[in-house]
N, C-alpha and C positions, 0 to 999 in steps of 0.2 A: 265787772260791769263796764259796758262800752260808754265812751263819752258821747256827747251830742255835738256833732260837727255841722258847721254851716258854710262850708266852702263853696259848694255848688249852688247854694241858694235855691235848691229844689228838694223837697222832702224825701223823695225816693232815692235820689242820688246821694244826698247827705246821710241817709240811713245806711246805705251800703258803705260809704266812707267810714262811718262810725264803727261798724262791726267787722270790716274786712281790712286787715293790714295790707294785703296786696292791692286793694282798690286805692288806699291812701298813697302807697308808693307809686302806682301808675298815675294817679292824679297829679302828684308832684312832678313826675317825669314829663307829663303833658303840659305843665305850667310854664310855657315859654312861647312868646310871640302870639298869644291869644289871650282874651280876657280870662281871668282866674276862674270864673264860674263855668266857662266853657270847658276849660281844662279839667276841672274837678268833677264835672258831670260826665266826662268821657268814660270812666270805668263803668258807670251804670249803663251807659249806651252800649258799650262793648258787651257787657253781660247780657243785656236784653237781646242784642243781635245774635249772640251765641246760644240763645234759648236757655239761659241759666239764671238762677237767683243769686249766684255768687261767682267769683272768679277763681280759676284754678291755674296756677303757674305752669304746671306740667302740660295741661291741655292747651294753653295759649302757646307755649313754646313748641309743641308738636303740630300746631295748626299749619296747614299749607300756607306758606308766606304770601302767595298771590291772593288766595281766598281771604286771608286775614286782612291784607291791604284793602281788598274790596269792602270788607265789613266796615272799615274805618272811613272809606270814601263815600259810602252810601249817604244820601242826603237825609238829614243834615250831617255833614261830615263831622267826625270826632275832633278834628284838628285842622288848622289852616293847611298843614302839610301832612295829610293822612298817610301817604305812602312811606315817607321817611319815618314818621312817628310809629307806624305799624312795625317797622323793622326794630326800632328802639324798644318798643314794648315787648316784642318777642325776645330780644337780646336780654332784657331785664328778667323776663320770666325764665329763660333758659339758665341764666346765672343763678337765680333763686332755686330752680329745680336741681341744679348741679351742686351748689354749695350749701343749701339750706333745706334740702329735701322738699322743696316747694312751699315751705312754711315761711312766709314773709316776716312773721312776728319773731322768728328766730334771729333775725338780723339784730334786734335789740334786746331780746330776752337774755338774761344772765350777764349782760355787760356790766363791768364794775365801774368804769369811768366814762366821762363824757368824751375824752380823747379816743378811747377804744371804739365808742359808738360812732364818732365822727369818721374814724378810719374805715369802719365797716360800710358806712353810707357812701363815702367817697369811692369805695371799690365797686359800687353798683354801676352797671352800664348806664350811661346817660346822666350820671350824677357827678357834677364837678364840685368844687369847694363851696361855692355859694349855695347851690341847691341842697347840698348835704347839710350845711349849717341851718338853713331855713327848715328843713325837715326835722333836724334834731330839735330845734326850738319848738316845732309843732308837736313833736312827741312829748317834750317836757311840759309845755304849757297846756296842752289839751288832752293828751293821752295818759298823763301821769307817769311817763317813763322818765325818771329823773336820777340817773346814775350820778355818782359823785363828780362834781365839776361840769355838769351838763351845760349850765348857763355860760360858763367861760368858754367851753368848746364851741358853743353856738355863736360866740362873738356878740355883735350888736343885736342880732336876732333873738338872743336869749334875754335881753333886757326888757323891762316894761316899756310899752309904747305901742305904736301902730306902724310897724315896718314891713310886715310880710303876711303871708298866708297863716303863719303861726299865731297871729293876733286877731284873726277874724272869728268873731263869735255871733255875728248877725249883720244885718244891713248897715247899721250905724258904724260899726267897726270897719266894715268893708269900705265905706266912704272915707273914713279916716286914713286907712292904708293907701287908698288911691290918692288922697290929698298929699300924703307923705311922699309917695313915689313921684308925683308931679313936682313937688318942691325939690326933690333930689335931681330931677331932670333939668329944672330951671337953673339950679346951682351949678350943675356940670356944664351947661351951655354957657353960663356967665363966666365960668372959670376958663373955658376954651377961648372966649373973646378977650380975656384979660392978658 
């Protein structure tokens, strides 16, 4: 059974995120330098522009790079930096096609530990340490993917609270995550001045 995801704050986009592991991975990839809802609605927009109900890693990887960049640039753009993000999405999809036969859920299927899952996520193109930990927490908290030690591997993102996309279950929690991020920015700014 699929979870009910509320990251895009749009029913159709959230429905795709809920049932498509690839959409969730792409949404997380896009979640940088744009509002979270914009990033996580991106996979739905890409699917619609490709004339599909779902996303296919091999099809995206094989898409002409210039044409794929144009799909992301079309108004409204999928991301603030549609050209570079188009390349990243295609790199991610190529990796999934090569390493996981295009099945994104294989990244976390059958992993035994949180550390193993974290290592697999960090190996994904476009996923650094922080993004991998947030996605691991999202898998554990909302998708029921909970290998032994997943909370510890996710670090602070695995804890209860409102720190990241992993904690968003609706508009109220989205507001709390935004509030937490603003507090962190203020604290960092104050620490720089000290």
